[in-house]
N, C-alpha and C positions, 0 to 999 in steps of 0.2 A: 290491441289491434296493431299489427305491424305493417299496415298500409294506410294510405290516405287517398282521397279522391279529389281530383281537380279537373277543370275544363281542359281539354286537350289543346295544345298549341302547335304551331307549324313545325317546330323542331321534332315533335313526336311522330309526325306522319310516316317517315321512313321505317320506324320501328314497329308500327302497328301491324303491317302484313306479317312480320316475323312472329309476333304474338299469336296471330290467327293460325299460322302454320303450326306452331307449337301446340295450341289448344286442340287443333284438329287431329292430333296424334291419338286422342282417345278413341277415335273411330277404328283404329287398328284392332281393337278388342272384338269388333263385330265383323266377321269375314265378309258378309254381304255389303258392308258399308266401308270397308277398309280403303277403298279408292278415294274417299273424301279426304283422307290424310294427305293425298297428293294433288287434290283438286285446286283449282284457281281460288285465290283469296281476293278480297276487295282491293281494287287498285289504289295506289297512293292518291290519285286525283279525286277519288270518291271520299277518302279521308280528308283531304284538303278542303273539299266543298263543305263537309260537315263541320270541320274546325272553323272555317270562315263564318258559318251561320250560327256557331255556338251550340251545335247539337252533337258534340263528341266529348266524351269524358274518359279519363284514364285513372287507373289505380296505380299508385307509385309505391315503391318500397322505401325503406328508411334512407337509402342513398339517393332517392329522387328518380329512380329509373322506372319507366312504365312496365307493369307486369300484367296489365289487363286493360281492356277498353270496351266502350259501348259507343257505336256509331249509329246515328239516326238522321232522319230527314223529316221535315214538316210537310204534310199534305193536307190542305184545307184546315180542318180542326183536329187533326190527329198527328201524333208523333209516331213515325214508323221506325222500328228498330231494324236497321240493316244487318247489324252483326254485334254480337257480344261475345268476347273471347277472353279467356284467362289462360295465361301460360300453363303448360302442363304441370310443372312442378308446384304451382300455386293453387291448383284446383282443389275444391272441397273446403275452403277456408272462409266462405261467405263473401268473397270479393265480387262475384257475379251478382249476388243479391244486393250488395251495397251499391254497385253501379246501376242496377235496375231501379232501386229506390231513388237514387240521385236523379236519374233521367225522368222518372215519373213525377217526382216533386217539382222539377224544373218545368215539365209540361203543364202541370196543374197551375203553377204560379204564372206561367206564360198565357194562361187562359184557354188551353186546348181542352177538348172534351174527352179524348181517349188516347191510348197508346196501343199500337198494333204491331204484329210480327207474324212471320211464318216459321214453322218449326216441324220437327218430327213428332208424330202423335204419341209414340210409345216409349221412346228413350227416356230414362229417368231424369237426365239432365236437360231435357227439352220440355215438351208439353206438361208432364207432371210437375216439373219444377215451377214453370210459370203459373200453373193452376194453383199451386200452394200460395202464390203471391197475389192471387185474385184474378188472373187472366181467365177468360172463358173461351173455349173453342167455338168458333162461329159455325152454325149450321150452314150447309151449302147455300140455302136461299137467302142468307143474310150477309154473304160475302160480297163486298163491294167490287165493282169492276176493276179497281186498282189492285186489290188483293188477289182477285181471280187471275189477273194478268201475271202477277208475281208467281203464283202457284204454277201457272202454265209454263212460265219461263224456267222454273225449277225442274219441271218434268222434262223439258227439252234439254236441260243440261245433265240429265241422268238420274234424277231422283224419281222414285216410284210415287205415282199419284196417291195410292192408298196409304202411304206412310206419312204424308204431309198434311198440315192443317194451318188454318189462319186463326189467330187468337187476338182477343181485344180485352183491354182493361178500361172500364169506364172510370174516368177520373172523378166523377161526382161522388163516388164511394171510396176513393183512395185516401188513406190516412198516412202521411209520411211517418217513417219510423222515428 
């Protein structure tokens, strides 16, 4: 393994939007979604809030430079993943999986009951990726008002409602790697 994971710190915050921009370049492969490569990323203030609460992790290379991150927030008894991004040149090496396991392990140890996120239903690096790790797509009747609002906001910002979903991992069955 040529990377390690640590809790993000304040000095990482300015670099994280650049990582997200790099990661988003994968959407250029899909003409109908290529606009995402130029779409707004999480603001530094959002990263700083997650860093302050201890719900942000980075993967770093051998030189200690961040190459990926997972940013999340706690809502009641759930950890909600706001964003997980891996630099384009580092994708496909298991870094996203390692970050996800780190966040889920932390959430379980913290006493939370679930991890949630919203994502694309059909892109291989989205819902199918999370499903392989134990996340389940929530049927519309089981989507909490908080997640429903996030999905509505995504539609307002340009995403197609039919392509998006909310997912949840119950931590009662989660076994850290």
